[in-house]
PDB file of N, CA, C and O in Angstrom:
ATOM      1  N   MET A   1     -31.942  59.496 164.986  1.00  0.00           N
ATOM      2  CA  MET A   1     -31.075  59.152 163.874  1.00  0.00           C
ATOM      3  C   MET A   1     -31.554  57.851 163.249  1.00  0.00           C
ATOM      4  O   MET A   1     -31.977  56.922 163.937  1.00  0.00           O
ATOM      5  N   THR A   2     -31.476  57.815 161.938  1.00  0.00           N
ATOM      6  CA  THR A   2     -31.851  56.623 161.195  1.00  0.00           C
ATOM      7  C   THR A   2     -30.657  56.182 160.362  1.00  0.00           C
ATOM      8  O   THR A   2     -30.223  56.921 159.479  1.00  0.00           O
ATOM      9  N   PRO A   3     -30.117  54.997 160.622  1.00  0.00           N
ATOM     10  CA  PRO A   3     -28.976  54.544 159.815  1.00  0.00           C
ATOM     11  C   PRO A   3     -29.409  54.201 158.388  1.00  0.00           C
ATOM     12  O   PRO A   3     -30.504  53.686 158.165  1.00  0.00           O
ATOM     13  N   VAL A   4     -28.541  54.492 157.441  1.00  0.00           N
ATOM     14  CA  VAL A   4     -28.768  54.133 156.040  1.00  0.00           C
ATOM     15  C   VAL A   4     -27.570  53.318 155.568  1.00  0.00           C
ATOM     16  O   VAL A   4     -26.501  53.359 156.177  1.00  0.00           O
ATOM     17  N   THR A   5     -27.757  52.581 154.481  1.00  0.00           N
ATOM     18  CA  THR A   5     -26.702  51.755 153.917  1.00  0.00           C
ATOM     19  C   THR A   5     -26.300  52.304 152.563  1.00  0.00           C
ATOM     20  O   THR A   5     -27.156  52.662 151.753  1.00  0.00           O
ATOM     21  N   ILE A   6     -25.006  52.373 152.314  1.00  0.00           N
ATOM     22  CA  ILE A   6     -24.500  52.808 151.015  1.00  0.00           C
ATOM     23  C   ILE A   6     -24.478  51.597 150.094  1.00  0.00           C
ATOM     24  O   ILE A   6     -23.889  50.567 150.421  1.00  0.00           O
ATOM     25  N   SER A   7     -25.131  51.731 148.930  1.00  0.00           N
ATOM     26  CA  SER A   7     -25.192  50.627 147.972  1.00  0.00           C
ATOM     27  C   SER A   7     -23.860  50.458 147.255  1.00  0.00           C
ATOM     28  O   SER A   7     -22.987  51.317 147.372  1.00  0.00           O
ATOM     29  N   PRO A   8     -23.688  49.358 146.511  1.00  0.00           N
ATOM     30  CA  PRO A   8     -22.456  49.174 145.730  1.00  0.00           C
ATOM     31  C   PRO A   8     -22.228  50.300 144.711  1.00  0.00           C
ATOM     32  O   PRO A   8     -21.100  50.515 144.268  1.00  0.00           O
ATOM     33  N   LYS A   9     -23.304  51.020 144.339  1.00  0.00           N
ATOM     34  CA  LYS A   9     -23.183  52.152 143.413  1.00  0.00           C
ATOM     35  C   LYS A   9     -23.033  53.471 144.170  1.00  0.00           C
ATOM     36  O   LYS A   9     -23.166  54.543 143.580  1.00  0.00           O
ATOM     37  N   PHE A  10     -22.756  53.398 145.478  1.00  0.00           N
ATOM     38  CA  PHE A  10     -22.588  54.564 146.345  1.00  0.00           C
ATOM     39  C   PHE A  10     -23.859  55.411 146.436  1.00  0.00           C
ATOM     40  O   PHE A  10     -23.781  56.637 146.515  1.00  0.00           O
ATOM     41  N   GLN A  11     -25.013  54.773 146.425  1.00  0.00           N
ATOM     42  CA  GLN A  11     -26.294  55.461 146.569  1.00  0.00           C
ATOM     43  C   GLN A  11     -26.854  55.182 147.960  1.00  0.00           C
ATOM     44  O   GLN A  11     -26.584  54.143 148.563  1.00  0.00           O
ATOM     45  N   ILE A  12     -27.646  56.144 148.454  1.00  0.00           N
ATOM     46  CA  ILE A  12     -28.350  55.930 149.706  1.00  0.00           C
ATOM     47  C   ILE A  12     -29.822  56.277 149.488  1.00  0.00           C
ATOM     48  O   ILE A  12     -30.168  57.024 148.573  1.00  0.00           O
ATOM     49  N   VAL A  13     -30.678  55.722 150.343  1.00  0.00           N
ATOM     50  CA  VAL A  13     -32.100  56.052 150.310  1.00  0.00           C
ATOM     51  C   VAL A  13     -32.372  56.948 151.513  1.00  0.00           C
ATOM     52  O   VAL A  13     -32.052  56.589 152.646  1.00  0.00           O
ATOM     53  N   ILE A  14     -32.963  58.116 151.260  1.00  0.00           N
ATOM     54  CA  ILE A  14     -33.325  59.017 152.353  1.00  0.00           C
ATOM     55  C   ILE A  14     -34.599  58.465 152.987  1.00  0.00           C
ATOM     56  O   ILE A  14     -35.603  58.290 152.296  1.00  0.00           O
ATOM     57  N   PRO A  15     -34.575  58.188 154.285  1.00  0.00           N
ATOM     58  CA  PRO A  15     -35.749  57.612 154.939  1.00  0.00           C
ATOM     59  C   PRO A  15     -37.016  58.460 154.758  1.00  0.00           C
ATOM     60  O   PRO A  15     -36.949  59.686 154.671  1.00  0.00           O
ATOM     61  N   LYS A  16     -38.156  57.789 154.705  1.00  0.00           N
ATOM     62  CA  LYS A  16     -39.441  58.432 154.420  1.00  0.00           C
ATOM     63  C   LYS A  16     -39.747  59.567 155.384  1.00  0.00           C
ATOM     64  O   LYS A  16     -40.201  60.626 154.951  1.00  0.00           O
ATOM     65  N   ASP A  17     -39.511  59.379 156.677  1.00  0.00           N
ATOM     66  CA  ASP A  17     -39.847  60.437 157.633  1.00  0.00           C
ATOM     67  C   ASP A  17     -39.015  61.703 157.386  1.00  0.00           C
ATOM     68  O   ASP A  17     -39.506  62.812 157.593  1.00  0.00           O
ATOM     69  N   ILE A  18     -37.777  61.545 156.952  1.00  0.00           N
ATOM     70  CA  ILE A  18     -36.935  62.701 156.640  1.00  0.00           C
ATOM     71  C   ILE A  18     -37.391  63.351 155.340  1.00  0.00           C
ATOM     72  O   ILE A  18     -37.484  64.576 155.261  1.00  0.00           O
ATOM     73  N   ARG A  19     -37.679  62.535 154.309  1.00  0.00           N
ATOM     74  CA  ARG A  19     -38.172  63.078 153.019  1.00  0.00           C
ATOM     75  C   ARG A  19     -39.431  63.899 153.233  1.00  0.00           C
ATOM     76  O   ARG A  19     -39.548  65.014 152.725  1.00  0.00           O
ATOM     77  N   GLU A  20     -40.377  63.341 153.989  1.00  0.00           N
ATOM     78  CA  GLU A  20     -41.643  64.040 154.211  1.00  0.00           C
ATOM     79  C   GLU A  20     -41.446  65.281 155.078  1.00  0.00           C
ATOM     80  O   GLU A  20     -42.043  66.326 154.817  1.00  0.00           O
ATOM     81  N   GLY A  21     -40.613  65.166 156.104  1.00  0.00           N
ATOM     82  CA  GLY A  21     -40.373  66.301 156.994  1.00  0.00           C
ATOM     83  C   GLY A  21     -39.703  67.472 156.308  1.00  0.00           C
ATOM     84  O   GLY A  21     -39.900  68.622 156.697  1.00  0.00           O
ATOM     85  N   MET A  22     -38.900  67.180 155.273  1.00  0.00           N
ATOM     86  CA  MET A  22     -38.204  68.239 154.540  1.00  0.00           C
ATOM     87  C   MET A  22     -38.875  68.542 153.205  1.00  0.00           C
ATOM     88  O   MET A  22     -38.376  69.360 152.432  1.00  0.00           O
ATOM     89  N   ASP A  23     -39.999  67.890 152.931  1.00  0.00           N
ATOM     90  CA  ASP A  23     -40.751  68.074 151.686  1.00  0.00           C
ATOM     91  C   ASP A  23     -39.872  67.849 150.455  1.00  0.00           C
ATOM     92  O   ASP A  23     -39.927  68.613 149.491  1.00  0.00           O
ATOM     93  N   LEU A  24     -39.056  66.784 150.501  1.00  0.00           N
ATOM     94  CA  LEU A  24     -38.199  66.438 149.366  1.00  0.00           C
ATOM     95  C   LEU A  24     -39.020  65.709 148.316  1.00  0.00           C
ATOM     96  O   LEU A  24     -39.870  64.881 148.644  1.00  0.00           O
ATOM     97  N   LYS A  25     -38.763  66.017 147.063  1.00  0.00           N
ATOM     98  CA  LYS A  25     -39.484  65.421 145.939  1.00  0.00           C
ATOM     99  C   LYS A  25     -38.493  64.775 144.971  1.00  0.00           C
ATOM    100  O   LYS A  25     -37.340  65.200 144.901  1.00  0.00           O
ATOM    101  N   PRO A  26     -38.924  63.756 144.223  1.00  0.00           N
ATOM    102  CA  PRO A  26     -38.038  63.151 143.217  1.00  0.00           C
ATOM    103  C   PRO A  26     -37.579  64.201 142.202  1.00  0.00           C
ATOM    104  O   PRO A  26     -38.370  65.029 141.750  1.00  0.00           O
ATOM    105  N   GLY A  27     -36.319  64.155 141.860  1.00  0.00           N
ATOM    106  CA  GLY A  27     -35.777  65.078 140.869  1.00  0.00           C
ATOM    107  C   GLY A  27     -35.213  66.360 141.462  1.00  0.00           C
ATOM    108  O   GLY A  27     -34.563  67.130 140.755  1.00  0.00           O
ATOM    109  N   MET A  28     -35.452  66.606 142.761  1.00  0.00           N
ATOM    110  CA  MET A  28     -34.906  67.818 143.385  1.00  0.00           C
ATOM    111  C   MET A  28     -33.384  67.752 143.382  1.00  0.00           C
ATOM    112  O   MET A  28     -32.797  66.676 143.493  1.00  0.00           O
ATOM    113  N   LYS A  29     -32.762  68.906 143.254  1.00  0.00           N
ATOM    114  CA  LYS A  29     -31.307  69.006 143.313  1.00  0.00           C
ATOM    115  C   LYS A  29     -30.888  69.317 144.748  1.00  0.00           C
ATOM    116  O   LYS A  29     -31.582  70.033 145.469  1.00  0.00           O
ATOM    117  N   CYS A  30     -29.739  68.768 145.148  1.00  0.00           N
ATOM    118  CA  CYS A  30     -29.186  69.001 146.479  1.00  0.00           C
ATOM    119  C   CYS A  30     -27.690  69.256 146.369  1.00  0.00           C
ATOM    120  O   CYS A  30     -27.034  68.799 145.433  1.00  0.00           O
ATOM    121  N   GLU A  31     -27.169  69.985 147.330  1.00  0.00           N
ATOM    122  CA  GLU A  31     -25.727  70.175 147.470  1.00  0.00           C
ATOM    123  C   GLU A  31     -25.242  69.204 148.535  1.00  0.00           C
ATOM    124  O   GLU A  31     -25.922  68.995 149.539  1.00  0.00           O
ATOM    125  N   LEU A  32     -24.090  68.617 148.329  1.00  0.00           N
ATOM    126  CA  LEU A  32     -23.441  67.797 149.345  1.00  0.00           C
ATOM    127  C   LEU A  32     -22.266  68.605 149.876  1.00  0.00           C
ATOM    128  O   LEU A  32     -21.400  69.031 149.112  1.00  0.00           O
ATOM    129  N   ILE A  33     -22.243  68.813 151.184  1.00  0.00           N
ATOM    130  CA  ILE A  33     -21.192  69.616 151.807  1.00  0.00           C
ATOM    131  C   ILE A  33     -20.477  68.751 152.834  1.00  0.00           C
ATOM    132  O   ILE A  33     -21.106  68.211 153.744  1.00  0.00           O
ATOM    133  N   ARG A  34     -19.182  68.621 152.691  1.00  0.00           N
ATOM    134  CA  ARG A  34     -18.384  67.849 153.644  1.00  0.00           C
ATOM    135  C   ARG A  34     -17.805  68.800 154.680  1.00  0.00           C
ATOM    136  O   ARG A  34     -17.118  69.763 154.340  1.00  0.00           O
ATOM    137  N   MET A  35     -18.088  68.522 155.944  1.00  0.00           N
ATOM    138  CA  MET A  35     -17.581  69.333 157.053  1.00  0.00           C
ATOM    139  C   MET A  35     -16.878  68.386 158.009  1.00  0.00           C
ATOM    140  O   MET A  35     -17.501  67.825 158.911  1.00  0.00           O
ATOM    141  N   GLY A  36     -15.598  68.213 157.812  1.00  0.00           N
ATOM    142  CA  GLY A  36     -14.856  67.251 158.617  1.00  0.00           C
ATOM    143  C   GLY A  36     -15.380  65.853 158.330  1.00  0.00           C
ATOM    144  O   GLY A  36     -15.360  65.407 157.183  1.00  0.00           O
ATOM    145  N   GLY A  37     -15.847  65.160 159.358  1.00  0.00           N
ATOM    146  CA  GLY A  37     -16.400  63.819 159.188  1.00  0.00           C
ATOM    147  C   GLY A  37     -17.904  63.811 159.012  1.00  0.00           C
ATOM    148  O   GLY A  37     -18.533  62.760 159.130  1.00  0.00           O
ATOM    149  N   ILE A  38     -18.501  64.978 158.729  1.00  0.00           N
ATOM    150  CA  ILE A  38     -19.955  65.086 158.581  1.00  0.00           C
ATOM    151  C   ILE A  38     -20.289  65.424 157.133  1.00  0.00           C
ATOM    152  O   ILE A  38     -19.635  66.267 156.519  1.00  0.00           O
ATOM    153  N   LEU A  39     -21.305  64.767 156.592  1.00  0.00           N
ATOM    154  CA  LEU A  39     -21.792  65.042 155.246  1.00  0.00           C
ATOM    155  C   LEU A  39     -23.172  65.669 155.372  1.00  0.00           C
ATOM    156  O   LEU A  39     -24.089  65.062 155.926  1.00  0.00           O
ATOM    157  N   LYS A  40     -23.319  66.890 154.856  1.00  0.00           N
ATOM    158  CA  LYS A  40     -24.605  67.589 154.895  1.00  0.00           C
ATOM    159  C   LYS A  40     -25.234  67.535 153.516  1.00  0.00           C
ATOM    160  O   LYS A  40     -24.559  67.753 152.510  1.00  0.00           O
ATOM    161  N   VAL A  41     -26.523  67.244 153.470  1.00  0.00           N
ATOM    162  CA  VAL A  41     -27.294  67.252 152.233  1.00  0.00           C
ATOM    163  C   VAL A  41     -28.227  68.451 152.327  1.00  0.00           C
ATOM    164  O   VAL A  41     -29.106  68.496 153.187  1.00  0.00           O
ATOM    165  N   VAL A  42     -28.032  69.429 151.432  1.00  0.00           N
ATOM    166  CA  VAL A  42     -28.796  70.666 151.478  1.00  0.00           C
ATOM    167  C   VAL A  42     -29.598  70.809 150.191  1.00  0.00           C
ATOM    168  O   VAL A  42     -29.015  70.925 149.113  1.00  0.00           O
ATOM    169  N   PRO A  43     -30.937  70.803 150.287  1.00  0.00           N
ATOM    170  CA  PRO A  43     -31.756  70.979 149.089  1.00  0.00           C
ATOM    171  C   PRO A  43     -31.521  72.352 148.458  1.00  0.00           C
ATOM    172  O   PRO A  43     -31.383  73.354 149.158  1.00  0.00           O
ATOM    173  N   ILE A  44     -31.478  72.378 147.131  1.00  0.00           N
ATOM    174  CA  ILE A  44     -31.361  73.634 146.398  1.00  0.00           C
ATOM    175  C   ILE A  44     -32.777  74.086 146.077  1.00  0.00           C
ATOM    176  O   ILE A  44     -33.523  73.396 145.383  1.00  0.00           O
ATOM    177  N   VAL A  45     -33.134  75.259 146.595  1.00  0.00           N
ATOM    178  CA  VAL A  45     -34.490  75.775 146.412  1.00  0.00           C
ATOM    179  C   VAL A  45     -34.477  76.762 145.253  1.00  0.00           C
ATOM    180  O   VAL A  45     -33.716  77.729 145.278  1.00  0.00           O
ATOM    181  N   PRO A  46     -35.315  76.534 144.227  1.00  0.00           N
ATOM    182  CA  PRO A  46     -35.372  77.485 143.109  1.00  0.00           C
ATOM    183  C   PRO A  46     -35.779  78.871 143.603  1.00  0.00           C
ATOM    184  O   PRO A  46     -36.609  78.988 144.506  1.00  0.00           O
ATOM    185  N   ILE A  47     -35.207  79.911 143.023  1.00  0.00           N
ATOM    186  CA  ILE A  47     -35.455  81.281 143.458  1.00  0.00           C
ATOM    187  C   ILE A  47     -36.943  81.623 143.394  1.00  0.00           C
ATOM    188  O   ILE A  47     -37.429  82.424 144.193  1.00  0.00           O
ATOM    189  N   GLU A  48     -37.664  81.026 142.455  1.00  0.00           N
ATOM    190  CA  GLU A  48     -39.095  81.298 142.324  1.00  0.00           C
ATOM    191  C   GLU A  48     -39.849  80.907 143.596  1.00  0.00           C
ATOM    192  O   GLU A  48     -40.846  81.540 143.943  1.00  0.00           O
ATOM    193  N   GLN A  49     -39.382  79.873 144.286  1.00  0.00           N
ATOM    194  CA  GLN A  49     -40.035  79.428 145.506  1.00  0.00           C
ATOM    195  C   GLN A  49     -39.689  80.320 146.696  1.00  0.00           C
ATOM    196  O   GLN A  49     -40.327  80.225 147.744  1.00  0.00           O
ATOM    197  N   MET A  50     -38.697  81.173 146.547  1.00  0.00           N
ATOM    198  CA  MET A  50     -38.285  82.046 147.646  1.00  0.00           C
ATOM    199  C   MET A  50     -39.099  83.331 147.715  1.00  0.00           C
ATOM    200  O   MET A  50     -38.995  84.072 148.693  1.00  0.00           O
ATOM    201  N   MET A  51     -39.919  83.613 146.684  1.00  0.00           N
ATOM    202  CA  MET A  51     -40.710  84.844 146.689  1.00  0.00           C
ATOM    203  C   MET A  51     -41.589  84.887 147.931  1.00  0.00           C
ATOM    204  O   MET A  51     -42.323  83.943 148.223  1.00  0.00           O
ATOM    205  N   GLY A  52     -41.503  85.989 148.651  1.00  0.00           N
ATOM    206  CA  GLY A  52     -42.304  86.169 149.851  1.00  0.00           C
ATOM    207  C   GLY A  52     -41.684  85.583 151.105  1.00  0.00           C
ATOM    208  O   GLY A  52     -42.241  85.727 152.193  1.00  0.00           O
ATOM    209  N   ALA A  53     -40.541  84.924 150.974  1.00  0.00           N
ATOM    210  CA  ALA A  53     -39.916  84.290 152.140  1.00  0.00           C
ATOM    211  C   ALA A  53     -39.466  85.322 153.171  1.00  0.00           C
ATOM    212  O   ALA A  53     -39.400  85.011 154.360  1.00  0.00           O
ATOM    213  N   PHE A  54     -39.158  86.533 152.741  1.00  0.00           N
ATOM    214  CA  PHE A  54     -38.661  87.567 153.645  1.00  0.00           C
ATOM    215  C   PHE A  54     -39.618  88.748 153.717  1.00  0.00           C
ATOM    216  O   PHE A  54     -39.194  89.894 153.871  1.00  0.00           O
ATOM    217  N   LYS A  55     -40.908  88.462 153.606  1.00  0.00           N
ATOM    218  CA  LYS A  55     -41.924  89.511 153.634  1.00  0.00           C
ATOM    219  C   LYS A  55     -41.822  90.287 154.944  1.00  0.00           C
ATOM    220  O   LYS A  55     -41.742  89.702 156.025  1.00  0.00           O
ATOM    221  N   GLY A  56     -41.825  91.616 154.827  1.00  0.00           N
ATOM    222  CA  GLY A  56     -41.764  92.467 156.000  1.00  0.00           C
ATOM    223  C   GLY A  56     -40.366  92.834 156.440  1.00  0.00           C
ATOM    224  O   GLY A  56     -40.201  93.605 157.386  1.00  0.00           O
ATOM    225  N   ILE A  57     -39.345  92.297 155.769  1.00  0.00           N
ATOM    226  CA  ILE A  57     -37.966  92.612 156.147  1.00  0.00           C
ATOM    227  C   ILE A  57     -37.646  94.057 155.765  1.00  0.00           C
ATOM    228  O   ILE A  57     -38.115  94.554 154.740  1.00  0.00           O
ATOM    229  N   ASP A  58     -36.853  94.719 156.588  1.00  0.00           N
ATOM    230  CA  ASP A  58     -36.439  96.098 156.314  1.00  0.00           C
ATOM    231  C   ASP A  58     -35.362  96.080 155.236  1.00  0.00           C
ATOM    232  O   ASP A  58     -34.278  95.535 155.444  1.00  0.00           O
ATOM    233  N   THR A  59     -35.657  96.670 154.097  1.00  0.00           N
ATOM    234  CA  THR A  59     -34.707  96.671 152.979  1.00  0.00           C
ATOM    235  C   THR A  59     -33.959  97.994 152.863  1.00  0.00           C
ATOM    236  O   THR A  59     -33.299  98.254 151.857  1.00  0.00           O
ATOM    237  N   THR A  60     -34.065  98.830 153.898  1.00  0.00           N
ATOM    238  CA  THR A  60     -33.349 100.098 153.905  1.00  0.00           C
ATOM    239  C   THR A  60     -31.853  99.826 153.932  1.00  0.00           C
ATOM    240  O   THR A  60     -31.363  99.041 154.744  1.00  0.00           O
ATOM    241  N   VAL A  61     -31.144 100.481 153.041  1.00  0.00           N
ATOM    242  CA  VAL A  61     -29.690 100.324 152.980  1.00  0.00           C
ATOM    243  C   VAL A  61     -29.064 101.651 153.381  1.00  0.00           C
ATOM    244  O   VAL A  61     -29.292 102.676 152.737  1.00  0.00           O
ATOM    245  N   ILE A  62     -28.275 101.624 154.448  1.00  0.00           N
ATOM    246  CA  ILE A  62     -27.570 102.834 154.865  1.00  0.00           C
ATOM    247  C   ILE A  62     -26.250 102.867 154.112  1.00  0.00           C
ATOM    248  O   ILE A  62     -25.415 101.971 154.236  1.00  0.00           O
ATOM    249  N   ARG A  63     -26.088 103.925 153.329  1.00  0.00           N
ATOM    250  CA  ARG A  63     -24.886 104.046 152.505  1.00  0.00           C
ATOM    251  C   ARG A  63     -23.946 105.098 153.079  1.00  0.00           C
ATOM    252  O   ARG A  63     -24.367 106.029 153.765  1.00  0.00           O
ATOM    253  N   GLU A  64     -22.684 104.926 152.784  1.00  0.00           N
ATOM    254  CA  GLU A  64     -21.710 105.941 153.165  1.00  0.00           C
ATOM    255  C   GLU A  64     -21.967 107.175 152.322  1.00  0.00           C
ATOM    256  O   GLU A  64     -22.429 107.060 151.187  1.00  0.00           O
ATOM    257  N   PRO A  65     -21.673 108.369 152.860  1.00  0.00           N
ATOM    258  CA  PRO A  65     -21.983 109.610 152.129  1.00  0.00           C
ATOM    259  C   PRO A  65     -21.460 109.658 150.704  1.00  0.00           C
ATOM    260  O   PRO A  65     -22.132 110.206 149.831  1.00  0.00           O
ATOM    261  N   ASP A  66     -20.286 109.104 150.439  1.00  0.00           N
ATOM    262  CA  ASP A  66     -19.729 109.153 149.088  1.00  0.00           C
ATOM    263  C   ASP A  66     -20.371 108.142 148.148  1.00  0.00           C
ATOM    264  O   ASP A  66     -20.042 108.112 146.962  1.00  0.00           O
ATOM    265  N   ARG A  67     -21.296 107.302 148.663  1.00  0.00           N
ATOM    266  CA  ARG A  67     -21.975 106.278 147.850  1.00  0.00           C
ATOM    267  C   ARG A  67     -23.427 106.645 147.564  1.00  0.00           C
ATOM    268  O   ARG A  67     -24.137 105.873 146.919  1.00  0.00           O
ATOM    269  N   GLU A  68     -23.883 107.801 148.028  1.00  0.00           N
ATOM    270  CA  GLU A  68     -25.267 108.216 147.801  1.00  0.00           C
ATOM    271  C   GLU A  68     -25.540 108.392 146.321  1.00  0.00           C
ATOM    272  O   GLU A  68     -24.661 108.772 145.548  1.00  0.00           O
ATOM    273  N   LEU A  69     -26.765 108.110 145.948  1.00  0.00           N
ATOM    274  CA  LEU A  69     -27.157 108.273 144.539  1.00  0.00           C
ATOM    275  C   LEU A  69     -27.553 109.701 144.256  1.00  0.00           C
ATOM    276  O   LEU A  69     -27.913 110.029 143.126  1.00  0.00           O
TER     277      LEU A  69
END
């Protein structure tokens, strides 16, 4: 864990080792999620970067008989 300080403008600096480990870049968008007393910072990944992320996954959809095409 690396402690950070909240500035008077309520800003924090993400430590270098975390930025590099998560491949964070300036201008990236993130979601802030509050879970009780925990604050999660989740990078928003553009859909274009997700291409190929699930290569080889079985996309077969089993449908109920009344839903068949």
